[in-house]
C-alpha positions as CSV (number, residue, x, y, z in Angstrom):
1,M,0.0,0.0,0.0
2,R,1.2,3.5,-0.8
3,P,2.3,5.3,2.3
4,R,0.1,8.2,3.1
5,L,0.6,11.1,5.4
6,R,-2.6,12.1,7.2
7,L,-2.6,15.8,7.9
8,P,-4.9,18.2,9.8
9,R,-7.3,20.3,7.8
10,W,-7.4,23.9,8.6
11,P,-10.8,25.6,9.2
12,R,-10.9,27.3,5.8
13,A,-10.5,24.1,4.0
14,A,-12.7,21.9,6.3
15,S,-15.8,22.0,4.2
16,R,-14.3,21.0,0.9
17,G,-16.2,17.9,-0.2
18,H,-13.8,16.8,-2.8
19,R,-11.0,16.4,-0.4
20,G,-12.4,13.5,1.6
21,D,-10.5,10.5,2.9
22,P,-9.3,8.1,0.2
23,G,-8.7,5.5,2.9
24,G,-5.7,4.2,4.7
25,G,-3.0,5.9,6.7
26,R,-2.4,6.6,10.4
27,R,-3.3,9.4,12.6
28,N,-0.8,12.2,13.3
29,P,1.3,11.9,16.4
30,D,0.0,13.8,19.5
31,W,2.9,16.3,19.3
32,F,1.2,17.9,16.4
33,R,-2.3,18.0,17.8
34,W,-1.7,20.9,20.2
35,L,-1.1,23.2,17.2
36,L,-4.7,22.8,16.0
37,P,-8.0,24.2,17.2
38,A,-10.2,21.8,19.0
39,G,-12.6,19.8,16.8
40,V,-10.7,20.3,13.5
41,A,-11.1,17.4,11.1
42,E,-8.2,15.6,9.5
43,A,-7.3,16.0,5.9
44,T,-6.1,13.0,4.0
45,I,-4.1,14.4,1.1
46,P,-1.4,11.8,0.4
47,L,2.2,13.0,0.2
48,S,3.8,9.7,-0.9
49,P,7.5,9.4,-1.8
50,Q,6.5,8.6,-5.3
51,L,4.5,11.8,-5.6
52,L,7.4,13.9,-4.1
53,L,9.9,12.3,-6.4
54,T,7.7,13.0,-9.4
55,L,7.6,16.6,-8.6
56,L,11.4,17.0,-9.1
57,P,11.4,16.6,-12.9
58,C,8.1,18.6,-13.0
59,G,10.1,21.4,-11.4
60,L,12.5,21.3,-14.4
61,A,9.6,21.6,-16.8
62,L,8.3,24.5,-14.9
63,G,11.6,26.3,-14.9
64,L,11.8,25.9,-18.7
65,V,8.4,27.4,-19.1
66,I,9.3,30.4,-17.0
67,L,12.5,31.2,-18.9
68,P,10.8,32.8,-21.8
69,I,8.7,35.1,-19.6
70,Q,11.9,36.2,-17.9
71,G,13.5,36.8,-21.3
72,L,10.6,38.9,-22.5
73,S,10.7,41.0,-19.4
74,A,14.5,41.5,-19.8
75,L,13.9,42.6,-23.4
76,G,11.3,45.2,-22.3
77,F,13.9,46.7,-19.9
78,L,16.6,46.7,-22.6
79,L,14.3,48.7,-24.8
80,Q,13.4,51.0,-21.9
81,R,17.1,51.8,-21.4
82,Q,17.1,53.4,-24.9
83,W,15.4,56.3,-23.3
84,Q,17.3,58.9,-21.2
85,L,15.3,58.0,-18.1
86,G,13.8,61.1,-16.5
87,V,15.1,63.4,-19.1
88,P,11.9,64.5,-21.1
89,G,13.7,67.1,-23.2
90,L,15.4,64.7,-25.5
91,F,13.2,63.7,-28.5
92,D,13.5,60.7,-30.7
93,P,10.3,60.3,-32.6
94,L,10.8,56.6,-33.0
95,L,10.6,55.9,-29.2
96,P,7.1,57.3,-28.4
97,L,5.9,56.1,-31.8
98,G,7.0,52.6,-31.0
99,V,5.2,52.7,-27.6
100,A,2.0,54.0,-29.2
101,C,2.1,51.5,-32.1
102,G,3.0,48.6,-29.8
103,T,0.1,49.5,-27.4
104,L,-2.4,49.7,-30.3
105,T,-1.2,46.2,-31.5
106,V,-1.5,44.6,-28.1
107,L,-5.0,46.1,-27.6
108,A,-6.2,44.9,-31.1
109,L,-5.0,41.4,-30.3
110,A,-6.3,41.4,-26.7
111,W,-9.7,42.6,-27.7
112,G,-9.8,40.5,-30.8
113,P,-8.5,37.0,-31.7
114,L,-6.3,36.6,-28.4
115,A,-9.0,37.6,-25.9
116,L,-8.4,34.5,-23.8
117,G,-4.9,35.9,-23.0
118,R,-6.2,39.1,-21.4
119,G,-5.1,39.8,-17.9
120,G,-2.6,38.2,-15.6
121,G,-4.4,34.8,-15.7
122,I,-4.5,34.1,-12.0
123,S,-8.2,34.5,-11.6
124,G,-8.8,30.9,-12.6
125,V,-6.6,29.6,-9.9
126,E,-8.4,31.6,-7.3
127,A,-11.8,30.7,-8.7
128,L,-11.0,26.9,-8.3
129,Q,-10.4,27.5,-4.6
130,Q,-14.1,28.3,-4.0
131,Q,-16.1,25.7,-2.0
132,S,-18.0,23.4,-4.4
133,P,-17.8,25.5,-7.5
134,A,-20.6,25.0,-10.1
135,P,-19.4,23.0,-13.2
136,E,-19.8,26.0,-15.4
137,E,-17.7,28.2,-13.0
138,R,-15.0,25.5,-12.9
139,D,-14.9,25.2,-16.6
140,L,-14.5,28.9,-17.0
141,A,-11.7,28.9,-14.4
142,L,-9.9,26.1,-16.2
143,L,-10.4,27.9,-19.6
144,G,-7.8,30.5,-18.9
145,L,-5.3,27.9,-17.7
146,R,-5.5,25.7,-20.8
147,G,-2.9,25.7,-23.6
148,P,-4.7,28.0,-26.1
149,A,-5.3,30.6,-23.5
150,Q,-1.6,30.4,-22.3
151,L,-0.3,30.6,-25.9
152,A,-2.4,33.7,-26.5
153,R,-1.1,35.2,-23.3
154,L,2.5,34.5,-24.3
155,V,2.0,36.3,-27.6
156,L,0.4,39.3,-25.8
157,L,3.3,39.2,-23.2
158,A,5.7,39.6,-26.1
159,G,3.8,42.6,-27.4
160,T,3.4,44.1,-23.9
161,H,7.1,44.1,-23.2
162,L,8.0,45.4,-26.6
163,A,5.6,48.2,-26.2
164,G,6.7,48.8,-22.6
165,L,3.3,48.6,-21.1
166,A,3.4,49.1,-17.3
167,V,2.7,45.6,-16.0
168,G,4.9,43.1,-14.3
169,I,5.5,39.3,-14.8
170,E,4.3,38.1,-11.4
171,S,0.7,37.0,-12.4
172,P,1.7,35.6,-15.8
173,A,4.5,33.6,-14.2
174,A,2.1,32.2,-11.6
175,S,-0.6,31.5,-14.3
176,F,2.0,29.6,-16.4
177,G,3.1,27.7,-13.4
178,A,-0.4,26.6,-12.6
179,S,-1.1,25.6,-16.2
180,T,2.2,23.6,-16.4
181,L,1.4,21.5,-13.3
182,L,-2.2,21.0,-14.3
183,A,-1.1,19.7,-17.7
184,L,1.3,17.3,-16.1
185,R,-1.3,16.2,-13.7
186,R,-3.6,15.3,-16.5
187,R,-0.9,13.0,-17.9
188,L,0.8,11.6,-14.8
189,K,-1.5,9.5,-12.6
190,V,0.7,10.0,-9.5
191,L,0.1,13.7,-9.6
192,Q,-3.7,13.2,-9.4
193,A,-3.2,12.5,-5.7
194,L,-3.2,16.3,-5.5
195,P,-6.7,17.7,-5.7
196,L,-7.3,20.0,-8.7
197,P,-7.5,23.3,-6.6
198,L,-4.4,22.4,-4.6
199,A,-2.4,21.5,-7.8
200,A,-3.3,24.8,-9.3
201,A,-2.3,26.7,-6.3
202,V,1.0,24.8,-5.9
203,G,1.9,25.4,-9.6
204,A,1.1,29.0,-9.3
205,G,3.1,29.6,-6.3
206,A,6.1,27.7,-7.7
207,G,5.8,29.6,-11.0
208,L,6.1,33.0,-9.3
209,A,8.9,31.6,-7.1
210,A,10.9,30.4,-10.1
211,A,10.4,33.7,-11.9
212,F,12.1,35.6,-8.9
213,R,14.3,32.7,-7.8
214,S,12.8,32.6,-4.3
215,P,11.0,29.5,-3.1
216,L,10.0,31.3,0.1
217,L,8.2,34.0,-1.9
218,G,6.2,31.3,-3.8
219,V,5.2,29.6,-0.6
220,T,3.9,32.9,1.1
221,Y,2.1,33.8,-2.1
222,A,0.3,30.4,-2.2
223,L,-0.5,30.5,1.5
224,E,-1.9,34.1,1.6
225,E,-3.4,34.6,-1.8
226,L,-4.0,31.5,-3.7
227,S,-4.9,28.4,-1.8
228,A,-7.8,27.2,0.5
229,E,-5.4,24.4,1.8
230,R,-2.8,24.9,4.5
231,G,0.1,22.9,5.9
232,L,2.5,20.5,4.3
233,P,0.2,19.5,1.4
234,L,0.7,23.0,0.0
235,V,4.1,24.0,1.4
236,L,6.2,20.9,0.6
237,P,5.1,20.5,-3.1
238,T,5.5,24.2,-3.7
239,L,9.0,24.2,-2.1
240,L,10.1,21.2,-4.3
241,L,8.8,22.7,-7.5
242,A,10.1,26.2,-6.8
243,G,13.5,25.0,-5.7
244,V,14.1,22.8,-8.8
245,G,12.5,25.4,-11.1
246,S,14.7,28.1,-9.8
247,L,17.8,26.1,-10.7
248,L,17.0,26.7,-14.4
249,T,15.9,30.3,-14.2
250,S,18.0,33.4,-13.9
251,D,18.0,37.0,-12.8
252,L,16.7,38.1,-16.2
253,G,13.9,40.5,-16.1
254,V,14.4,41.4,-12.3
255,P,16.5,44.6,-12.4
256,A,15.0,45.8,-9.2
257,R,16.8,43.2,-7.2
258,V,19.6,45.0,-5.2
259,Q,22.8,43.0,-5.9
260,A,24.8,44.0,-2.8
261,V,23.6,43.0,0.6
262,L,22.5,46.0,2.6
263,E,23.5,45.8,6.2
264,G,22.8,47.9,9.3
265,S,19.9,48.1,11.7
266,P,17.5,50.9,11.3
267,P,18.0,53.6,14.0
268,L,15.0,54.0,16.4
269,T,14.9,57.7,15.6
270,L,13.5,56.6,12.2
271,L,10.6,54.7,13.6
272,P,8.1,57.6,14.0
273,W,8.9,58.7,10.4
274,A,8.5,55.2,9.2
275,L,5.1,54.9,10.9
276,L,4.0,58.2,9.3
277,L,5.3,57.2,6.0
278,T,3.4,53.9,6.3
279,L,0.2,55.7,6.9
280,V,0.6,58.1,3.9
281,A,1.9,55.4,1.6
282,A,-1.0,53.1,2.5
283,L,-3.5,55.8,1.6
284,L,-1.7,56.1,-1.8
285,G,-2.0,52.4,-2.3
286,V,-5.8,52.6,-1.5
287,L,-6.1,55.5,-4.0
288,F,-4.3,53.5,-6.7
289,L,-6.6,50.6,-6.2
290,R,-9.8,52.6,-6.0
291,L,-8.9,54.4,-9.2
292,L,-8.0,51.1,-10.9
293,L,-11.4,49.5,-9.9
294,A,-13.3,52.6,-11.1
295,L,-11.4,52.9,-14.4
296,T,-11.5,49.2,-15.4
297,P,-15.1,48.7,-16.2
298,R,-15.5,52.0,-17.9
299,L,-12.4,51.6,-20.1
300,Q,-13.2,48.0,-21.0
301,G,-16.8,49.0,-21.8
302,L,-15.5,51.6,-24.2
303,L,-13.0,49.1,-25.8
304,Q,-15.9,46.6,-26.3
305,H,-18.3,49.1,-27.9
306,H,-16.0,51.8,-29.4
307,F,-12.7,49.9,-29.9
308,L,-10.9,52.0,-32.4
309,P,-11.2,55.5,-31.0
310,T,-10.6,54.2,-27.4
311,A,-7.6,52.1,-28.3
312,L,-6.1,55.0,-30.3
313,A,-6.6,57.3,-27.3
314,V,-5.0,54.9,-24.9
315,A,-2.0,54.3,-27.2
316,L,-1.5,58.1,-27.8
317,V,-1.7,58.8,-24.0
318,L,0.8,56.2,-23.2
319,G,3.2,57.3,-26.0
320,L,2.9,60.9,-24.9
321,L,3.4,60.0,-21.3
322,A,6.5,58.0,-22.1
323,Q,7.9,61.0,-23.9
324,L,7.1,63.5,-21.2
325,S,8.5,61.3,-18.5
326,G,11.7,60.3,-20.4
327,G,10.6,56.6,-20.4
328,L,10.0,56.5,-16.6
329,S,6.3,55.5,-17.2
330,L,7.3,52.3,-19.1
331,N,7.3,48.7,-17.8
332,D,6.7,47.9,-14.2
333,G,8.9,50.5,-12.7
334,S,11.8,48.3,-11.8
335,L,14.4,50.6,-13.2
336,A,13.3,53.2,-10.7
337,L,12.6,50.7,-7.9
338,G,16.0,49.1,-7.8
339,P,18.1,52.3,-7.2
340,A,15.6,53.6,-4.8
341,L,15.8,50.4,-2.7
342,A,19.6,50.9,-2.7
343,G,19.3,54.4,-1.5
344,Q,20.5,55.8,-4.9
345,S,17.3,57.1,-6.4
346,T,17.7,59.5,-9.3
347,S,14.0,59.7,-10.2
348,P,12.6,63.3,-10.2
349,R,9.9,64.2,-7.7
350,W,7.2,64.3,-10.4
351,A,7.9,60.6,-11.3
352,V,5.1,59.5,-9.0
353,L,2.5,60.9,-11.6
354,P,3.6,58.8,-14.6
355,R,4.1,55.8,-12.3
356,L,0.5,56.2,-11.2
357,I,-1.2,56.9,-14.5
358,S,0.6,54.4,-16.8
359,P,-0.2,51.2,-14.8
360,L,-3.8,52.3,-14.4
361,L,-4.3,52.5,-18.1
362,A,-2.4,49.3,-18.9
363,L,-4.1,47.1,-16.2
364,A,-7.5,48.6,-16.9
365,A,-7.1,47.9,-20.7
366,G,-6.4,44.2,-20.0
367,A,-2.7,44.0,-20.5
368,P,-1.4,40.5,-19.5
369,G,0.5,41.3,-16.2
370,G,0.2,42.0,-12.6
371,L,0.3,45.1,-10.4
372,M,2.8,44.0,-7.7
373,H,5.9,45.7,-9.1
374,D,3.8,48.7,-10.1
375,C,2.7,49.1,-6.5
376,M,6.3,48.8,-5.2
377,A,7.6,51.2,-7.8
378,L,4.9,53.7,-7.0
379,G,5.7,53.5,-3.3
380,A,9.4,53.7,-3.9
381,V,9.4,56.9,-6.1
382,F,6.9,58.6,-3.8
383,S,9.0,57.8,-0.7
384,A,12.3,58.7,-2.3
385,A,10.9,62.1,-3.1
386,L,10.1,62.6,0.6
387,V,13.3,61.3,2.1
388,H,15.9,62.5,-0.4
389,R,17.7,64.6,2.1
390,L,18.6,61.7,4.4
391,P,21.8,59.6,4.2
392,P,21.6,56.9,1.6
393,D,21.3,54.0,3.9
394,Q,18.3,55.7,5.8
395,Q,16.8,56.5,2.4
396,A,17.0,52.9,1.4
397,M,15.3,51.8,4.7
398,L,12.4,54.3,4.4
399,V,11.9,53.6,0.7
400,A,11.5,49.9,1.5
401,V,8.9,50.8,4.1
402,G,7.0,53.0,1.7
403,A,7.1,50.5,-1.2
404,T,5.8,47.8,1.2
405,A,3.0,49.9,2.5
406,V,1.7,50.8,-1.0
407,F,1.9,47.2,-2.1
408,S,0.2,45.8,1.0
409,A,-2.6,48.4,1.1
410,A,-3.5,47.5,-2.5
411,C,-3.0,43.7,-2.3
412,R,-3.7,43.0,1.5
413,T,-1.3,40.1,1.7
414,P,1.0,41.4,4.5
415,L,3.5,38.5,4.8
416,F,3.9,38.1,1.0
417,C,4.3,41.9,0.5
418,A,7.0,42.2,3.2
419,V,8.9,39.1,1.9
420,F,8.8,40.4,-1.7
421,V,10.4,43.7,-0.8
422,F,12.8,41.9,1.5
423,I,14.1,39.6,-1.2
424,L,14.7,42.7,-3.5
425,Q,16.6,44.7,-0.9
426,N,18.3,42.0,1.2
427,N,18.4,43.9,4.5
428,G,17.5,41.3,7.1
429,R,17.5,43.6,10.0
430,L,14.8,45.8,8.4
431,F,12.5,42.8,7.9
432,P,10.5,43.3,11.2
433,W,9.9,47.0,10.1
434,L,8.6,45.7,6.8
435,L,6.3,43.3,8.5
436,L,4.9,46.0,10.7
437,A,4.4,48.4,7.8
438,S,2.8,45.7,5.8
439,A,0.4,44.7,8.5
440,L,-0.7,48.3,9.2
441,A,-1.1,49.0,5.5
442,A,-3.1,45.8,4.9
443,A,-5.5,46.9,7.8
444,I,-5.9,50.4,6.3
445,G,-6.5,48.9,2.8
446,T,-9.1,46.5,4.3
447,V,-11.0,49.3,5.9
448,C,-10.7,51.9,3.1
449,G,-9.9,50.0,-0.2
450,G,-13.0,48.0,-1.2
451,P,-12.4,44.7,-3.0
452,T,-8.9,43.6,-4.0
453,W,-7.8,43.6,-7.6
454,N,-7.7,39.8,-7.8
455,G,-11.1,39.7,-6.1
456,F,-12.5,42.1,-8.7
457,Q,-11.1,40.1,-11.6
458,R,-12.4,36.8,-10.1
459,A,-15.9,38.3,-9.7
460,G,-15.9,39.3,-13.5
461,L,-14.7,35.8,-14.5
462,A,-18.2,34.4,-14.5
463,G,-19.3,37.2,-17.0
464,F,-16.6,36.1,-19.5
465,R,-18.0,34.2,-22.4
466,P,-15.8,33.9,-25.4
467,T,-17.5,33.8,-28.8
468,T,-16.6,32.3,-32.1
469,N,-14.6,35.4,-33.1
470,G,-12.6,35.4,-29.9
471,R,-14.1,38.6,-28.4
C-alpha cells in the first residue's frame, strides 16, 4: 500500500467535499495536535515518496516554461534603457511612436483574436479554490489555464514588453506555473493525488517563485493569496517545484533586485517617520486601487463598444506619457525601484505621476500582467521624493517601508508583500519593520480600499463568455 501522510485540515478548507479521505493511513502523532484548534477534522491528502519524487522533474519543466517570460521581461527593460530616463527634453520620434504602435497592436489582439490571454491569468486559480464551484464556473476557471489561453497570453506578453506597457510578470508567471502543473497532472497519474485546486495553487506559487528565484516567496504567495489548503500538502510540493525550477531560471527580467547585501539596523529615531510614511503610503495604495477599480469597467466597456477610438486614445496617451517622462512610465517601474531600494534614487519628484497613470491605463485595458511591481515602484518613487535629504542607508530603509506599504494596502497580503520587498533589498535587520508596515497598511486597505484587484477580476470571470470570433 502506498504510504500516506494524514494531515490536519485547517478551518478554511474543512468544508471541501472533494477532499475527503481516500482511505488508509495513520493518525498524526500527539505532538502535532496541540497546534490545532479543537474539533478540527483531519485531511487525507497523500504525500507519498512517489509523488514527491515525481515533482522534481516537474520542477525542471516549470523552470523551462518560466524562462521565456523572464526573457521577454528583460527585453522590455533593454528597450526602456534606450530612453534617457527622467530626461523628457530629448526627443527621438521613434521611441514614443514605438510605444503607441505597440500598445495599439496589443490592444487589437487582446480585444480580438487573443481575448483569452487578457489579464494576468491568476483569476482561474483563485476561482478553483471556492467551495463546491458550479461545473460552469469550474470550466471557466480552467479555460484561462488551458494551452490555447496560455499561448495567447504568451503572444500578448511579447507585445506588452516590446511596447513597454506598465505591468509586471508576477501574475503571468504564476498562471503559467499553474497551467504547467495541471497539464502534467492530466498525464501523470501519480500527480492526481493532489486535488485540482491544490495542484493549481502549488503550480502558481512555484511559477512565481521560479520567476524571482525565491521559493519562500512562492510559498507565502500560495498561502496568503492562492490556496484554500494549509500545511504540508501545500508547502512541501511548492518548495520542491520552486526549488528545482529556480535552478533553471536566472535573474533576467528582475532589475529591481539589489545586488549588494544591505547591512545595518534601522535607528530607532526613524521609527516615527517610518510609521508616518506607512500611513501616507498606505493611503496612496488605497487611492491607486480605487482608481483602478473605477477605471477598469469604464475603459473596458469603451473598448468593447468603441474599440478603435478608445484604443487610439490609450495608445497616444501612453506614448505621450513616455515622452514627457523620459521613459519612466514604461514597464513595471523596476528601473526606478532598484536604485531607490539601494538608497541611490535619481527619479525626479514628479515621477510619481507617470508611475500612477501608466499602470492604471495598462491594467484597466487588460494587458497581461500584474500590479505587484507597479505598486512597489509607485511607493518607492513616492517615498524617495520625501526622504531624499537623508543619508543613503536611511533613504533605502524608508523607501523599502513606503514600497511595502503601498503594495500591502493594494493587495492585502502582508506577509507576502513584506517578503517580496525583503528579497529585493536584502536587508534582514529591516524585515521586522517591513512586517509592521505591511500589517498596518493591509489593515488600512481592508477598511478603506474596497475589493482587491484579484477579487475584482475573479468576480468578473463568470461574466466572461468567449464567442466564435474570440471577443
